C-alpha positions as CSV (number, residue, x, y, z in Angstrom):
1,M,14.4,-1.8,11.2
2,T,12.5,-0.9,8.5
3,P,10.6,-2.9,6.0
4,P,12.1,-2.8,2.2
5,R,10.7,-0.7,-0.3
6,W,8.6,-2.9,-2.8
7,L,7.7,-3.3,-6.3
8,A,4.7,-5.3,-6.7
9,D,3.7,-6.6,-10.0
10,E,0.2,-6.9,-11.7
11,M,-0.4,-10.1,-9.8
12,V,-0.6,-8.7,-6.4
13,G,-2.4,-5.4,-6.9
14,R,-4.6,-5.6,-3.9
15,L,-1.4,-6.5,-1.7
16,A,0.2,-3.4,-2.8
17,R,-2.7,-1.3,-1.5
18,Y,-2.6,-2.9,1.7
19,L,0.9,-2.5,2.4
20,R,0.3,1.2,1.5
21,F,-2.4,1.2,4.0
22,V,0.1,0.4,6.5
23,G,2.6,2.9,5.2
24,C,4.9,0.9,3.4
25,D,6.5,2.2,0.0
26,T,5.2,0.0,-2.5
27,E,5.3,0.5,-6.3
28,Y,3.1,-1.2,-8.3
29,V,3.5,-2.0,-12.0
30,R,1.3,-3.2,-14.6
31,G,1.8,-4.1,-18.3
32,L,5.7,-4.2,-18.0
33,T,7.7,-7.3,-19.5
34,D,9.6,-9.4,-16.8
35,D,13.0,-7.6,-18.0
36,Q,11.3,-4.2,-17.3
37,V,10.3,-5.3,-13.7
38,I,13.4,-6.7,-13.1
39,E,15.3,-3.5,-14.3
40,K,13.0,-1.2,-12.4
41,A,13.5,-3.0,-9.0
42,R,17.1,-2.9,-9.5
43,A,17.3,0.7,-10.4
44,E,14.9,1.7,-7.6
45,D,16.5,-0.8,-5.0
46,R,13.2,-2.4,-4.5
47,V,12.0,-6.2,-3.7
48,I,10.0,-7.5,-6.3
49,L,6.5,-9.1,-4.9
50,T,5.0,-11.8,-7.0
51,R,3.1,-14.6,-8.0
52,D,5.1,-15.1,-11.1
53,R,7.3,-18.2,-10.9
54,A,9.3,-17.5,-13.9
55,L,10.0,-13.9,-12.9
56,A,10.8,-15.0,-9.5
57,Q,13.5,-17.4,-10.8
58,R,15.4,-14.5,-12.6
59,A,15.1,-11.8,-10.1
60,R,17.6,-11.3,-7.4
61,R,15.5,-9.7,-4.8
62,V,12.1,-11.2,-4.6
63,L,9.3,-12.7,-2.5
64,L,7.6,-15.5,-4.6
65,L,3.9,-15.5,-3.1
66,D,1.9,-18.8,-3.5
67,S,-1.6,-17.7,-2.6
68,T,-4.1,-15.8,-4.4
69,E,-5.6,-14.7,-1.0
70,I,-4.9,-11.2,0.1
71,S,-4.9,-12.2,3.7
72,E,-2.2,-15.1,3.1
73,Q,-0.1,-12.8,0.8
74,F,0.0,-10.2,3.5
75,R,1.1,-12.7,6.2
76,A,3.9,-14.3,4.3
77,V,5.0,-10.5,3.7
78,R,4.9,-10.2,7.5
79,K,6.5,-13.5,8.0
80,V,10.0,-12.4,6.1
81,W,9.7,-9.0,7.3
82,P,7.7,-9.0,10.9
83,E,8.5,-5.2,11.2
84,V,6.0,-4.4,8.7
85,P,3.3,-2.9,10.6
86,A,-0.2,-4.3,11.1
87,E,-1.9,-1.0,11.4
88,V,-3.6,1.7,9.4
89,R,-1.3,4.6,8.8
90,F,-1.9,7.8,6.9
91,D,1.5,7.8,5.4
92,R,1.0,6.5,1.9
93,C,-1.7,7.1,-1.1
94,S,-3.2,3.7,-1.5
95,E,-3.7,4.7,-5.1
96,C,-0.4,6.0,-6.1
97,N,2.1,5.6,-3.5
98,G,2.7,9.1,-2.9
99,R,3.4,10.7,0.5
100,L,0.6,11.9,2.8
101,S,0.3,15.0,4.6
102,P,-2.2,16.9,6.8
103,Y,-4.5,18.7,4.6
104,R,-5.9,22.0,5.6
105,L,-9.7,22.1,5.4
106,G,-10.8,25.1,3.4
107,S,-7.7,25.6,0.9
108,N,-9.6,24.1,-2.2
109,P,-13.3,23.7,-2.1
110,A,-13.2,21.9,-5.5
111,R,-11.0,19.2,-4.1
112,E,-13.0,18.8,-0.9
113,A,-16.4,18.2,-2.9
114,G,-16.5,14.5,-1.9
115,L,-15.7,14.8,1.8
116,P,-18.3,14.1,4.2
117,R,-19.5,17.4,5.7
118,D,-21.1,16.1,8.8
119,R,-17.7,14.3,9.7
120,L,-15.7,17.6,8.7
121,S,-17.7,19.8,11.1
122,S,-16.4,17.8,14.0
123,G,-12.8,18.4,13.3
124,L,-11.6,15.0,11.5
125,A,-8.3,14.9,10.3
126,V,-7.7,14.7,6.6
127,Y,-4.7,13.8,4.4
128,G,-3.7,14.5,1.0
129,C,-1.7,12.9,-1.4
130,S,1.3,15.3,-2.7
131,A,1.5,13.2,-6.1
132,C,-2.3,12.8,-7.0
133,D,-4.4,15.1,-4.7
134,H,-6.5,12.1,-3.5
135,L,-7.8,12.7,0.2
136,Y,-8.2,10.5,3.0
137,W,-10.1,10.5,6.2
138,E,-10.9,7.9,9.0
139,G,-14.3,6.4,8.3
140,S,-16.1,3.3,8.0
141,H,-13.9,2.1,5.3
142,T,-10.8,2.6,7.2
143,A,-12.4,0.7,10.2
144,R,-12.9,-2.2,8.2
145,I,-9.5,-2.2,7.0
146,R,-8.2,-2.0,10.4
147,E,-10.4,-5.2,11.4
148,R,-9.1,-6.9,8.4
149,L,-5.3,-6.3,9.5
150,A,-5.8,-7.1,13.0
151,A,-7.4,-10.6,12.3
152,W,-4.5,-11.2,9.6
153,A,-2.0,-10.2,12.0
154,R,-3.5,-12.6,14.9
155,E,-3.8,-15.8,12.5
156,P,-0.6,-18.1,12.1
């Protein structure tokens, strides 16, 4: 079973990023009215993730999150959808939700300017977003995210 596609409102932006880290299709919206959020979710067949009680009362497919803590929000999602992964995958762009794919180094030197040269020479896998061109690779930031996700998955 695969998790649903989500639409996260502006109250749960960090959660949207973490769901993308684990490969979940999670659209994040800001500046929309409740009606627009509901219509977008319906049109795109997405479940709304929110802390907004008024929005949650009006939406058909919604998960109302009580906590402001990202760890508790992530656990709440996994409680309802246990199939949500708890490990980092290089499937979704954490910036825009675009699809990631392996990136061939040397194909665009200007785009690669921010990559760590010492790590690249070791054959490090790099992934690129098809929508916004952001590049990703395994590094210390990824290790910290992995540790957080593992801790959240262990805790009740």
